[in-house]
FIPA-953791 format. One record per residue (C-alpha): residue number from 1; residue in three letters; x, y, z. Coordinates in pm, 1 decimal, always signed. Layout:
% FIPA-953791
+-------+--------+----------+----------+----------+
| tormi | gudren |        u |        v |        w |
+-------+--------+----------+----------+----------+
|   NUM |    ALA |        X |        Y |        Z |
...
+-------+--------+----------+----------+----------+
//
This chain:
% FIPA-953791
+-------+--------+----------+----------+----------+
| tormi | gudren |        u |        v |        w |
+-------+--------+----------+----------+----------+
|     1 |    MET | +13914.2 | +28204.0 |   +832.6 |
|     2 |    THR | +13751.4 | +28131.4 |  +1167.7 |
|     3 |    ASP | +13405.9 | +28127.7 |  +1321.4 |
|     4 |    ALA | +13500.9 | +28447.7 |  +1502.3 |
|     5 |    THR | +13549.5 | +28615.6 |  +1164.6 |
|     6 |    HIS | +13223.4 | +28473.4 |  +1032.1 |
|     7 |    ALA | +13031.8 | +28584.5 |  +1339.9 |
|     8 |    ALA | +13099.6 | +28943.6 |  +1235.3 |
|     9 |    GLY | +12857.9 | +28890.6 |   +947.0 |
|    10 |    ALA | +13011.9 | +28654.6 |   +690.0 |
|    11 |    TRP | +12788.9 | +28352.7 |   +740.4 |
|    12 |    VAL | +12811.2 | +28266.5 |   +370.6 |
|    13 |    LEU | +13137.2 | +28243.3 |   +174.5 |
|    14 |    PRO | +13223.6 | +28179.2 |   -193.0 |
|    15 |    LEU | +13358.7 | +27828.3 |   -251.0 |
|    16 |    SER | +13657.3 | +27980.6 |   -429.7 |
|    17 |    GLU | +13775.0 | +28139.1 |   -102.0 |
|    18 |    LEU | +13773.8 | +27814.9 |    +97.3 |
|    19 |    ARG | +14079.6 | +27604.1 |   +179.5 |
|    20 |    MET | +14147.2 | +27287.5 |   +382.1 |
|    21 |    SER | +14231.6 | +27510.5 |   +678.5 |
|    22 |    ASP | +13858.2 | +27596.4 |   +686.4 |
|    23 |    VAL | +13738.3 | +27240.2 |   +760.5 |
|    24 |    GLU | +13617.1 | +27334.5 |  +1108.7 |
|    25 |    SER | +13403.4 | +27607.8 |   +958.1 |
|    26 |    VAL | +13270.8 | +27452.3 |   +635.3 |
|    27 |    GLY | +13338.7 | +27077.4 |   +667.1 |
|    28 |    GLY | +13558.6 | +26853.7 |   +455.5 |
|    29 |    LYS | +13344.3 | +26854.4 |   +141.2 |
|    30 |    ASN | +13319.2 | +27230.9 |   +100.9 |
|    31 |    ALA | +13681.5 | +27290.5 |   +201.7 |
|    32 |    SER | +13790.2 | +27035.0 |    -59.6 |
|    33 |    LEU | +13575.4 | +27200.6 |   -325.3 |
|    34 |    GLY | +13747.6 | +27530.4 |   -247.8 |
|    35 |    GLU | +14088.9 | +27369.2 |   -292.7 |
|    36 |    MET | +13977.4 | +27210.3 |   -620.3 |
|    37 |    ILE | +13856.1 | +27542.4 |   -759.3 |
|    38 |    SER | +14178.3 | +27715.3 |   -653.3 |
|    39 |    GLN | +14425.2 | +27451.0 |   -767.1 |
|    40 |    LEU | +14261.6 | +27291.8 |  -1071.0 |
|    41 |    SER | +14153.0 | +27616.4 |  -1235.5 |
|    42 |    GLN | +14522.3 | +27696.6 |  -1278.7 |
|    43 |    ALA | +14555.2 | +27373.1 |  -1477.9 |
|    44 |    GLY | +14256.8 | +27452.5 |  -1698.3 |
|    45 |    VAL | +14014.8 | +27216.3 |  -1521.9 |
|    46 |    ARG | +13673.2 | +27374.1 |  -1474.6 |
|    47 |    VAL | +13506.1 | +27321.5 |  -1136.1 |
|    48 |    PRO | +13150.3 | +27457.8 |  -1091.9 |
|    49 |    GLY | +13139.6 | +27753.4 |   -853.5 |
|    50 |    GLY | +12905.5 | +27839.1 |   -572.1 |
|    51 |    PHE | +12902.7 | +27928.8 |   -203.6 |
|    52 |    ALA | +12875.5 | +27770.9 |   +139.7 |
|    53 |    THR | +12713.4 | +27853.8 |   +471.0 |
|    54 |    THR | +12943.7 | +27825.3 |   +772.4 |
|    55 |    ALA | +12928.7 | +27639.2 |  +1102.3 |
|    56 |    ALA | +12864.5 | +27976.7 |  +1265.9 |
|    57 |    ALA | +12555.5 | +28013.7 |  +1046.8 |
|    58 |    PHE | +12430.7 | +27670.0 |  +1154.9 |
|    59 |    ARG | +12479.5 | +27754.7 |  +1522.2 |
|    60 |    ALA | +12303.3 | +28086.3 |  +1472.3 |
|    61 |    PHE | +12011.8 | +27893.4 |  +1319.3 |
|    62 |    LEU | +11995.3 | +27667.1 |  +1626.2 |
|    63 |    ASP | +11994.3 | +27974.5 |  +1851.4 |
|    64 |    HIS | +11713.7 | +28125.8 |  +1643.2 |
|    65 |    GLY | +11359.0 | +28070.6 |  +1763.0 |
|    66 |    GLY | +11467.3 | +27861.8 |  +2063.3 |
|    67 |    LEU | +11565.5 | +27559.5 |  +1854.3 |
|    68 |    ARG | +11875.3 | +27473.5 |  +2056.9 |
|    69 |    GLU | +11685.4 | +27453.9 |  +2387.0 |
|    70 |    ARG | +11406.0 | +27245.1 |  +2237.2 |
|    71 |    ILE | +11652.1 | +27003.0 |  +2075.2 |
|    72 |    HIS | +11861.6 | +26978.1 |  +2391.5 |
|    73 |    ALA | +11555.3 | +26896.3 |  +2603.9 |
|    74 |    ARG | +11433.0 | +26639.2 |  +2351.6 |
|    75 |    LEU | +11769.9 | +26464.2 |  +2338.9 |
|    76 |    ASP | +11801.8 | +26459.8 |  +2718.6 |
|    77 |    ALA | +11476.9 | +26264.7 |  +2742.0 |
|    78 |    LEU | +11577.6 | +26016.2 |  +2470.6 |
|    79 |    ASP | +11649.2 | +25648.5 |  +2531.4 |
|    80 |    VAL | +11933.2 | +25608.8 |  +2281.1 |
|    81 |    ASP | +11909.9 | +25227.9 |  +2294.2 |
|    82 |    ASP | +11554.6 | +25237.7 |  +2157.7 |
|    83 |    VAL | +11593.8 | +25245.4 |  +1779.6 |
|    84 |    ARG | +11231.6 | +25339.0 |  +1718.7 |
|    85 |    ALA | +11247.2 | +25622.1 |  +1973.9 |
|    86 |    LEU | +11568.4 | +25746.5 |  +1812.1 |
|    87 |    ALA | +11400.4 | +25761.4 |  +1470.1 |
|    88 |    GLN | +11095.3 | +25941.0 |  +1612.8 |
|    89 |    CYS | +11317.2 | +26190.5 |  +1793.3 |
|    90 |    GLY | +11509.1 | +26267.8 |  +1473.7 |
|    91 |    GLU | +11188.7 | +26309.3 |  +1274.9 |
|    92 |    GLU | +11052.4 | +26554.6 |  +1532.0 |
|    93 |    ILE | +11374.2 | +26761.2 |  +1540.3 |
|    94 |    ARG | +11390.1 | +26774.4 |  +1159.4 |
|    95 |    ARG | +11030.9 | +26898.0 |  +1148.7 |
|    96 |    TRP | +11110.1 | +27174.5 |  +1400.0 |
|    97 |    MET | +11408.3 | +27284.2 |  +1191.9 |
|    98 |    THR | +11227.2 | +27290.3 |   +858.4 |
|    99 |    GLU | +10933.8 | +27480.0 |  +1013.6 |
|   100 |    THR | +11161.2 | +27744.4 |  +1169.3 |
|   101 |    PRO | +11255.6 | +28032.7 |   +936.0 |
|   102 |    LEU | +11626.0 | +28096.7 |   +888.5 |
|   103 |    PRO | +11765.9 | +28401.2 |  +1073.2 |
|   104 |    PRO | +11692.2 | +28707.3 |   +856.7 |
|   105 |    ALA | +12061.6 | +28801.7 |   +826.9 |
|   106 |    LEU | +12152.4 | +28450.2 |   +709.5 |
|   107 |    GLU | +11863.3 | +28443.5 |   +463.2 |
|   108 |    ALA | +11974.1 | +28780.4 |   +323.0 |
|   109 |    GLU | +12332.4 | +28657.0 |   +271.9 |
|   110 |    ILE | +12212.7 | +28341.0 |    +96.3 |
|   111 |    ARG | +11990.7 | +28545.6 |   -134.7 |
|   112 |    GLN | +12277.9 | +28783.3 |   -212.5 |
|   113 |    HIS | +12522.3 | +28505.4 |   -303.9 |
|   114 |    TYR | +12258.4 | +28316.3 |   -501.5 |
|   115 |    LYS | +12172.3 | +28628.5 |   -702.1 |
|   116 |    ALA | +12540.1 | +28679.3 |   -785.5 |
|   117 |    LEU | +12566.1 | +28316.1 |   -897.2 |
|   118 |    ILE | +12265.1 | +28323.0 |  -1129.9 |
|   119 |    ASP | +12353.8 | +28669.2 |  -1260.8 |
|   120 |    ASP | +12686.1 | +28524.0 |  -1378.8 |
|   121 |    THR | +12518.3 | +28220.9 |  -1536.4 |
|   122 |    PRO | +12144.8 | +28278.1 |  -1599.8 |
|   123 |    GLY | +11911.7 | +27980.1 |  -1614.7 |
|   124 |    ILE | +12121.4 | +27746.1 |  -1400.8 |
|   125 |    SER | +12000.7 | +27513.3 |  -1127.5 |
|   126 |    VAL | +12207.5 | +27427.9 |   -821.5 |
|   127 |    ALA | +12298.1 | +27138.0 |   -598.2 |
|   128 |    VAL | +12242.1 | +27191.8 |   -225.5 |
|   129 |    ARG | +12500.2 | +26971.8 |    -52.2 |
|   130 |    SER | +12567.1 | +26886.0 |   +311.1 |
|   131 |    SER | +12916.0 | +26912.2 |   +460.2 |
|   132 |    ALA | +12938.6 | +26821.3 |   +829.0 |
|   133 |    THR | +13224.6 | +26974.7 |  +1025.2 |
|   134 |    ALA | +13308.3 | +26630.8 |  +1167.7 |
|   135 |    GLU | +13339.5 | +26453.1 |   +830.2 |
|   136 |    ASP | +13638.8 | +26237.4 |   +745.7 |
|   137 |    LEU | +13810.1 | +26236.8 |  +1083.9 |
|   138 |    PRO | +14088.5 | +25979.7 |  +1146.4 |
|   139 |    SER | +13868.1 | +25797.7 |  +1398.4 |
|   140 |    ALA | +13523.9 | +25844.5 |  +1239.1 |
|   141 |    SER | +13357.1 | +25924.7 |   +907.7 |
|   142 |    PHE | +13021.6 | +26103.4 |   +886.9 |
|   143 |    ALA | +13027.2 | +26121.1 |   +506.6 |
|   144 |    GLY | +12705.4 | +26018.5 |   +332.4 |
|   145 |    GLN | +12487.9 | +26046.5 |   +643.3 |
|   146 |    GLN | +12335.3 | +26384.1 |   +560.1 |
|   147 |    GLU | +12117.5 | +26484.6 |   +265.7 |
|   148 |    SER | +12201.1 | +26660.9 |    -59.2 |
|   149 |    PHE | +11947.7 | +26788.9 |   -312.6 |
|   150 |    LEU | +11993.1 | +26832.5 |   -688.3 |
|   151 |    HIS | +11843.7 | +27061.2 |   -957.2 |
|   152 |    ILE | +11716.2 | +27330.7 |   -719.3 |
|   153 |    SER | +11596.2 | +27655.6 |   -878.4 |
|   154 |    GLY | +11463.8 | +27981.2 |   -732.0 |
|   155 |    GLU | +11525.3 | +28159.2 |   -402.5 |
|   156 |    VAL | +11225.5 | +28015.3 |   -218.6 |
|   157 |    SER | +11313.2 | +27657.0 |   -308.2 |
|   158 |    LEU | +11680.1 | +27718.5 |   -227.1 |
|   159 |    LEU | +11605.6 | +27849.2 |   +123.4 |
|   160 |    LYS | +11371.8 | +27555.3 |   +186.9 |
|   161 |    HIS | +11638.3 | +27303.6 |    +84.9 |
|   162 |    VAL | +11913.0 | +27475.7 |   +283.5 |
|   163 |    ALA | +11697.0 | +27422.5 |   +593.6 |
|   164 |    ARG | +11627.7 | +27060.7 |   +492.7 |
|   165 |    CYS | +12000.5 | +27006.6 |   +446.3 |
|   166 |    MET | +12075.0 | +27143.2 |   +794.4 |
|   167 |    ALA | +11793.6 | +26935.5 |   +944.1 |
|   168 |    SER | +11939.7 | +26617.2 |   +793.6 |
|   169 |    LEU | +12208.3 | +26628.4 |  +1063.5 |
|   170 |    PHE | +11936.0 | +26465.9 |  +1275.6 |
|   171 |    THR | +11845.3 | +26163.2 |  +1068.1 |
|   172 |    GLY | +11815.9 | +25842.9 |  +1270.7 |
|   173 |    ARG | +12125.2 | +25702.2 |  +1100.3 |
|   174 |    ALA | +12337.1 | +26010.3 |  +1174.8 |
|   175 |    MET | +12217.8 | +26031.8 |  +1536.1 |
|   176 |    GLY | +12280.0 | +25661.8 |  +1596.3 |
|   177 |    TYR | +12631.6 | +25687.8 |  +1456.9 |
|   178 |    ARG | +12714.2 | +25988.1 |  +1678.0 |
|   179 |    GLU | +12586.4 | +25797.8 |  +1980.0 |
|   180 |    ASP | +12805.2 | +25497.9 |  +1892.9 |
|   181 |    GLN | +13110.2 | +25720.7 |  +1841.3 |
|   182 |    GLY | +13051.4 | +25930.4 |  +2154.1 |
|   183 |    PHE | +12994.4 | +26264.6 |  +1976.9 |
|   184 |    ASP | +12777.4 | +26534.6 |  +2133.6 |
|   185 |    HIS | +12486.9 | +26591.5 |  +1892.1 |
|   186 |    LEU | +12499.6 | +26968.3 |  +1935.8 |
|   187 |    GLN | +12876.4 | +26995.6 |  +1893.4 |
|   188 |    VAL | +12870.1 | +26880.3 |  +1531.4 |
|   189 |    ALA | +12770.1 | +27156.8 |  +1288.8 |
|   190 |    LEU | +12661.3 | +27140.9 |   +927.3 |
|   191 |    SER | +12776.1 | +27361.1 |   +641.0 |
|   192 |    VAL | +12559.5 | +27376.4 |   +330.4 |
|   193 |    GLY | +12730.5 | +27403.4 |     -7.1 |
|   194 |    VAL | +12537.1 | +27551.6 |   -298.5 |
|   195 |    GLN | +12705.2 | +27464.0 |   -627.2 |
|   196 |    GLN | +12612.2 | +27509.7 |   -991.7 |
|   197 |    MET | +12474.2 | +27193.7 |  -1153.0 |
|   198 |    VAL | +12651.8 | +27065.4 |  -1463.0 |
|   199 |    GLU | +12478.2 | +26934.6 |  -1776.0 |
|   200 |    ALA | +12518.1 | +26570.6 |  -1682.2 |
|   201 |    ASP | +12304.5 | +26446.7 |  -1972.2 |
|   202 |    LYS | +12588.4 | +26542.7 |  -2206.9 |
|   203 |    ALA | +12879.7 | +26391.1 |  -2015.0 |
|   204 |    ALA | +12997.6 | +26130.0 |  -1766.6 |
|   205 |    SER | +13069.7 | +26142.9 |  -1394.4 |
|   206 |    GLY | +13311.2 | +25939.3 |  -1192.9 |
|   207 |    VAL | +13543.4 | +25878.7 |   -903.3 |
|   208 |    ILE | +13922.9 | +25864.1 |   -929.4 |
|   209 |    PHE | +14134.1 | +25669.8 |   -679.8 |
|   210 |    THR | +14507.3 | +25741.6 |   -673.0 |
|   211 |    LEU | +14590.5 | +25374.9 |   -613.8 |
|   212 |    ASP | +14430.6 | +25034.1 |   -655.9 |
|   213 |    THR | +14167.7 | +25011.7 |   -382.5 |
|   214 |    GLU | +14189.0 | +24634.1 |   -339.4 |
|   215 |    SER | +14565.6 | +24572.4 |   -341.1 |
|   216 |    GLY | +14702.0 | +24914.8 |   -246.5 |
|   217 |    PHE | +14925.0 | +24908.2 |   -556.4 |
|   218 |    SER | +15031.0 | +25271.2 |   -599.1 |
|   219 |    ASP | +15153.2 | +25274.4 |   -962.5 |
|   220 |    VAL | +14800.8 | +25296.0 |  -1103.9 |
|   221 |    VAL | +14507.2 | +25534.0 |  -1098.9 |
|   222 |    LEU | +14167.7 | +25362.2 |  -1078.8 |
|   223 |    ILE | +13873.6 | +25538.0 |  -1245.0 |
|   224 |    ASN | +13508.5 | +25439.7 |  -1202.0 |
|   225 |    SER | +13275.0 | +25631.5 |  -1433.6 |
|   226 |    ILE | +12912.1 | +25638.0 |  -1535.6 |
|   227 |    TRP | +12698.8 | +25837.4 |  -1779.9 |
|   228 |    GLY | +12504.6 | +26121.4 |  -1619.5 |
|   229 |    LEU | +12511.7 | +26233.0 |  -1257.9 |
|   230 |    GLY | +12767.0 | +26100.5 |  -1011.4 |
|   231 |    GLU | +12479.0 | +26041.1 |   -770.7 |
|   232 |    ASN | +12386.7 | +25736.0 |   -978.1 |
|   233 |    LEU | +12733.0 | +25593.8 |   -911.2 |
|   234 |    VAL | +12735.4 | +25681.4 |   -541.1 |
|   235 |    GLN | +12390.8 | +25528.1 |   -485.2 |
|   236 |    GLY | +12477.3 | +25212.3 |   -680.2 |
|   237 |    ARG | +12202.3 | +25266.7 |   -938.3 |
|   238 |    GLY | +12420.5 | +25142.3 |  -1220.2 |
|   239 |    GLY | +12741.5 | +24947.6 |  -1274.3 |
|   240 |    PRO | +13032.4 | +25180.6 |  -1356.5 |
|   241 |    ASP | +13288.3 | +25145.2 |  -1632.8 |
|   242 |    GLU | +13629.7 | +25081.2 |  -1477.6 |
|   243 |    PHE | +13965.7 | +25198.9 |  -1608.2 |
|   244 |    TYR | +14323.8 | +25160.1 |  -1484.6 |
|   245 |    VAL | +14587.8 | +25415.7 |  -1583.6 |
|   246 |    HIS | +14950.3 | +25310.3 |  -1534.9 |
|   247 |    LYS | +15136.7 | +25607.7 |  -1386.8 |
|   248 |    PRO | +15493.9 | +25525.2 |  -1500.3 |
|   249 |    THR | +15400.4 | +25479.9 |  -1868.0 |
|   250 |    LEU | +15170.7 | +25783.3 |  -1857.0 |
|   251 |    ALA | +15468.0 | +25986.0 |  -1729.2 |
|   252 |    GLN | +15663.4 | +25864.8 |  -2034.8 |
|   253 |    GLY | +15401.9 | +26013.2 |  -2265.3 |
|   254 |    TYR | +15200.0 | +25701.9 |  -2345.6 |
|   255 |    ARG | +14818.5 | +25726.2 |  -2354.3 |
+-------+--------+----------+----------+----------+
//
């Protein structure tokens, strides 16, 4: 799938259709979610479904209502070495983006996919997650610099948070990092993933590493887990439980 294909009208795609070959269009996070849904469902592992806006949709948003020109002019006048000016610039750009309505065609596609999602599972809330198209590059990592929002319900709130997610590409932290790494601010796009929330009050969340993160020892799997939402683990709000699984003995049938 390419931006050229999306430009024909598909600005929003089901997560289940995405693969790692779509990173340029939907970023590393959403492409990985698509792979997880495709691969793990065959093994009986349930991954919450959803949909994602594309990089083409983000660029169409910037072209809507003159946003691109306003942002370009504001960045051209910016002294990037002035931290306070950088923060003020980002705040102003984010305000412009959240005050500008989404293109009608994009809004209609988001509503359509959201309706299909809640029709399949009534009463759910969703996570609205950022996925920058420049995430997890060999020379730079943009992960964690943009916003994600949890427990969002209703079309109006969803559209508002999609715009807030896109606007978070211009936080002071994200802008400063792009300046340091030499990235053009308007060349990086942001895909927004909308994914069904799970009932985290009845389960645990965690992160699995396929080797020991401190020594590099590859015969173990390291698991960090915490009750409730994984956001609590990512943000360091609580100390995780830690488990090591020894791969060779697991392969021999030991638990």
